[in-house]
ROTOR-699803 format. One record per residue (C-alpha): x, y, z. Coordinates in steps of 0.05 Angstrom, whole numbers, padded with zeros to 5 digits, always signed. Each point is the difference from the previous one (the first is absolute). Layout:
XYZ
...
This chain:
+00260+05176+03468
+00030-00026+00056
+00059-00021-00042
+00013+00069-00025
-00007+00030+00066
+00062-00050+00025
+00042+00019-00068
-00015+00074+00022
+00029-00011+00073
+00056-00044-00013
+00023+00059-00055
-00013+00046+00056
+00045-00034+00050
+00055-00016-00060
+00002+00074-00003
+00011+00012+00071
+00055-00055+00006
+00037+00034-00057
+00005+00063+00044
+00023-00028+00057
+00055-00041-00038
+00025+00061-00028
+00020+00031+00071
+00016-00078+00028
+00048-00025-00058
+00083+00015+00011
+00020+00067-00044
+00069-00038-00023
-00028-00069-00027
-00014+00003-00077
-00011-00045-00064
+00053+00009-00050
-00017-00018-00078
+00058-00004-00036
-00015+00037-00069
+00078-00018-00034
+00066-00021+00021
+00008+00071+00023
-00063+00022+00034
-00042-00017+00043
-00062+00036+00031
-00022-00005+00079
-00067+00006+00021
-00019+00001+00071
-00047-00051+00036
-00028+00058+00027
-00031+00019-00061
-00014-00068-00037
-00038-00028+00053
-00053+00054+00015
+00001+00008-00080
-00016-00069-00008
-00056-00003+00059
-00034+00067-00028
-00001-00028-00068
-00026-00070+00027
-00054+00049+00042
-00023+00036-00069
-00011-00061-00036
-00041-00031+00056
-00036+00063+00010
-00018-00001-00077
-00019-00073+00004
-00051+00018+00054
-00025+00060-00036
-00014-00042-00061
-00032-00051+00041
-00048+00051+00029
-00017+00028-00066
-00014-00070-00025
-00046-00020+00062
-00035+00068-00001
-00008-00003-00080
-00023-00067-00007
-00044-00022+00051
């Protein structure tokens, strides 16, 4: 159970860091993805970094919930 609690705390910290990053990252810096020779898409870092952190927090939270369930269902 301590492992699951630690995973849940890590998940909450990652979500908090994502919120802070969304305010502190620069607005004019982006990643450009080239689709063809004529077209490219620019996605701001201000969107990508928090998105990655929130997805990581979600996966970590789901893993901790599964770990808690497993330890309670199989004593």
